[in-house]
C-alpha positions in Angstrom: -11.0 -61.4 -14.6 -13.5 -59.1 -16.0 -16.3 -60.1 -13.7 -13.6 -59.5 -10.5 -13.1 -55.9 -12.1 -16.7 -55.5 -12.4 -17.4 -56.6 -8.7 -14.6 -54.3 -7.5 -16.3 -51.3 -9.4 -19.6 -51.9 -7.8 -18.2 -52.1 -4.3 -16.4 -48.8 -4.7 -19.4 -47.4 -6.2 -21.4 -48.6 -3.2 -19.0 -47.2 -0.7 -18.9 -43.8 -2.5 -22.6 -43.7 -2.4 -22.9 -44.3 1.2 -20.6 -41.0 1.7 -22.7 -37.8 2.4 -22.1 -35.1 -0.2 -19.9 -32.2 0.3 -21.3 -29.2 1.9 -21.9 -26.1 0.0 -19.2 -23.1 -0.1 -19.4 -19.5 -0.1 -22.9 -19.1 1.3 -23.6 -15.5 1.3 -26.8 -13.2 1.9 -26.9 -9.9 -0.4 -30.0 -8.1 -0.1 -31.6 -10.8 1.3 -31.1 -13.3 -1.5 -29.0 -16.2 -0.4 -26.3 -17.6 -2.9 -24.1 -20.5 -2.4 -21.5 -22.3 -4.7 -21.7 -26.3 -5.0 -18.5 -27.7 -3.4 -18.0 -30.6 -6.3 -19.6 -31.5 -9.7 -21.6 -34.5 -7.9 -24.9 -35.4 -9.9 -28.2 -35.8 -8.2 -27.3 -33.4 -5.3 -29.9 -30.8 -4.0 -30.0 -28.3 -1.5 -32.0 -27.3 1.5 -32.2 -23.8 3.2 -32.8 -23.4 7.0 -33.4 -20.6 9.2 -33.5 -19.9 13.0 -35.4 -17.0 14.5 -34.0 -14.6 17.1 -33.4 -16.6 20.5 -34.9 -19.6 19.1 -33.4 -23.3 19.5 -34.7 -25.0 16.5 -34.1 -25.0 12.6 -36.9 -24.6 10.2 -37.0 -25.3 6.7 -37.6 -22.3 4.0 -40.5 -23.8 2.2 -39.4 -22.4 -1.2 -35.9 -23.8 -1.0 -36.4 -27.8 -0.2 -34.5 -30.1 -2.0 -33.8 -27.6 -4.7 -31.0 -27.7 -7.4 -30.6 -24.3 -7.7 -28.0 -22.1 -5.9 -29.9 -19.3 -5.1 -33.1 -18.6 -2.6 -35.1 -15.5 -1.4 -34.9 -15.6 2.2 -36.4 -11.7 2.7 -39.5 -13.1 4.6 -37.1 -14.7 7.7 -36.1 -11.1 8.3 -39.7 -10.0 8.7 -40.7 -12.5 10.9 -37.8 -12.4 13.4 -37.7 -10.2 16.4 -35.1 -7.2 15.6 -34.7 -8.7 12.3 -32.2 -11.2 13.8 -32.1 -14.5 11.9 -29.6 -17.1 11.2 -29.6 -19.0 8.0 -27.8 -22.3 6.7 -27.6 -24.5 3.7 -26.9 -28.1 3.6 -26.5 -30.6 0.6 -28.5 -33.9 0.1 -28.2 -36.9 -1.9 -30.1 -40.3 -1.7 -31.2 -39.5 1.7 -27.6 -38.5 2.9 -27.0 -34.9 4.3 -23.9 -32.8 4.5 -23.0 -30.9 7.4 -25.0 -27.5 7.4 -23.0 -24.4 6.8 -24.2 -21.1 8.2 -24.3 -18.0 5.7 -22.7 -14.6 6.2 -24.2 -11.2 5.2 -22.1 -9.0 2.9 -23.7 -6.0 3.8 -24.3 -4.2 7.1 -27.7 -4.8 8.7 -29.6 -3.9 11.9 -28.5 -7.5 13.1 -25.1 -7.9 11.1 -22.0 -6.2 12.7 -20.2 -3.4 10.6 -16.7 -3.7 11.3 -13.4 -2.3 10.3 -9.8 -3.5 10.8 -6.7 -1.6 11.8 -3.3 -3.7 11.7 -0.1 -3.1 13.6 3.0 -5.2 13.9 2.1 -8.0 16.1 -1.6 -7.3 16.5 -4.9 -6.5 15.0 -7.6 -3.9 16.2 -11.1 -5.0 15.1 -13.5 -1.7 15.6 -17.1 -2.3 16.5 -19.5 0.2 17.8 -21.5 -0.1 20.9 -24.4 1.7 19.1 -27.0 -1.2 18.1 -30.3 -2.3 18.8 -29.4 -5.2 21.0 -27.3 -3.1 23.1 -30.0 -0.5 23.5 -32.6 -3.2 24.3 -30.6 -5.8 26.3 -27.6 -3.5 27.9 -24.4 -5.1 28.9 -26.0 -8.6 28.1 -25.6 -7.9 24.2 -22.1 -8.1 22.6 -20.1 -9.3 19.8 -18.3 -12.8 19.4 -15.2 -12.3 17.2 -13.6 -15.3 15.5 -10.3 -15.2 13.7 -7.3 -17.1 12.0 -5.1 -17.2 9.1 -6.2 -16.8 5.5 -7.7 -20.1 4.0 -8.3 -21.7 7.5 -11.2 -22.0 9.5 -11.8 -19.3 12.0 -11.3 -21.5 15.3 -10.2 -18.9 17.7 -13.1 -16.9 19.3 -13.4 -13.9 21.7 -16.4 -12.1 23.1 -16.4 -8.4 23.6 -18.9 -5.7 24.1 -17.1 -3.5 21.6 -13.8 -2.9 20.0 -11.5 -5.8 20.5 -7.8 -6.2 20.1 -6.3 -9.6 19.1 -2.4 -9.7 20.2 0.4 -12.0 19.6 -0.2 -12.3 15.7 2.7 -13.4 13.2 4.1 -10.4 11.4 3.5 -10.8 7.7 0.9 -13.2 7.7 -2.7 -12.4 6.7 -5.0 -12.2 9.5 -9.1 -13.0 8.8 -11.8 -12.1 11.0 -15.5 -12.5 11.4 -17.9 -11.0 13.7 -21.4 -11.6 15.2 -23.9 -10.2 17.6 -24.4 -12.1 20.8 -27.2 -12.2 23.4 -26.8 -13.6 26.9 -23.8 -15.4 25.3 -26.0 -16.8 22.5 -25.0 -16.1 19.0 -27.9 -14.1 16.9 -28.4 -12.7 13.6 -26.2 -13.1 10.7 -22.6 -13.0 11.1 -20.4 -10.4 9.0 -18.5 -11.8 5.9 -14.9 -12.7 6.6 -12.5 -9.6 6.6 -8.8 -10.0 6.0 -5.8 -7.9 6.8 -2.2 -8.2 6.4 -0.2 -7.9 9.7 2.8 -5.4 8.9 6.6 -6.1 9.7 8.1 -3.8 12.4 10.8 -3.0 9.7 8.4 -2.1 7.0 6.6 0.2 9.7 9.8 1.8 10.3 10.7 2.6 6.9 7.3 4.0 6.6 8.0 6.3 9.5 11.4 7.1 8.0 9.7 8.3 4.7 7.0 10.0 6.3 9.8 12.1 8.4 11.9 12.9 5.2 8.7 14.3 3.5 7.7 16.4 6.6 11.5 17.7 7.2 11.5 18.6 3.1 8.3 20.3 3.4 9.3 22.3 6.5 12.5 23.3 4.7 11.0 24.4 1.7 8.6 26.6 3.7 11.5 28.3 5.7 13.1 29.0 2.4 10.3 30.7 0.8 9.3 32.8 4.0 13.2 33.8 4.0 13.2 35.3 0.5 9.9 37.1 1.1 11.3 38.6 3.9 14.7 39.6 2.7 13.9 40.6 -0.9 10.2 41.8 -0.8 10.6 43.9 2.6 9.8 47.1 1.4 6.8 45.9 -0.6 5.6 44.1 2.6 6.1 47.3 4.5 4.2 49.6 1.9 1.3 47.2 2.0 1.1 46.8 5.7 1.6 50.6 6.2 -2.0 52.0 6.9 -3.1 55.1 5.1 -2.1 58.6 6.6 -5.0 60.6 7.8 -4.8 64.1 9.4 -6.5 64.3 13.1 -9.8 66.1 13.0 -8.6 68.8 15.0 -5.9 70.2 12.8 -8.2 70.3 9.9 -9.5 74.0 8.8 -11.5 75.2 6.2 -9.9 77.4 3.8 -11.5 80.9 3.3 -11.4 82.4 0.1 -10.1 86.2 0.2 -11.8 88.0 -2.6 -9.5 90.3 -4.5 -10.6 93.7 -5.1 -10.6 94.6 -8.8 -7.9 97.3 -9.7 -9.3 100.7 -10.0 -8.4 102.7 -13.0 -6.3 105.7 -12.0 -5.2 108.7 -14.1 -1.5 108.9 -14.5 0.7 111.6 -16.6 2.4 110.0 -19.4 6.3 110.4 -19.0 7.7 112.4 -21.8 11.5 112.6 -20.9 13.9 111.1 -18.4 16.8 113.5 -17.5 19.9 112.0 -15.9 21.8 114.0 -13.3 25.1 113.2 -12.2 25.9 113.1 -8.7 29.1 114.4 -7.5 31.3 113.0 -4.7 33.1 115.5 -2.5 
């Protein structure tokens, strides 16, 4: 019985060992330092970093990060060697000569060859804002554009659309969380590092109407308050406002005249006889 169990365990171990290791997760480039997270706690798993330069059809190993047991790698030299600084980077796991599916890295920060995108969510659709002002468009005109991939949160981004600039994704389910990733294209071929995934909640139409009602109520209340203040000022402070607005009184220049000082002659001394007595006489009326 024990021999049978031992044989079964050996067979299971042999089957498991024939499976390739799980691919790494959360592969990101931040200031040209590549990091990733092992997808499992399996032992004896190593990782190899590869890169592909602009418009190239082959992948090259990063010599300092081949069969490494670390979870980071300096890939700054790849940008310096690539045309326009456009380079794609991926990581794969290895164990006992078996390789996992390679997974491409995204760029957490904006770069000359990584799109900067912003999202605006409305009921039923999502607007992905992308600028037409980038180096590939300047060099290659209409042959340069974007590939935008989208899907629900925690699901693979299988649906993709090509666009020269801002793109609107319609027919989205309200209440769901939609995630988007963008990458440059040149002659319909992906180039450079894609942006890391950004997600936005698609609002419900009812919630939007509620927000509009709240905004309208605030605007109406503010307008009424302003009208009350204006009415108070015009009714109770009218005289003060008139005095404040009344211009100062000025006499016209042609009505102004200079005041001449009339000199007063001094009183001359005159000789007067003193009155000694006063005689009152009665006047008779006939």
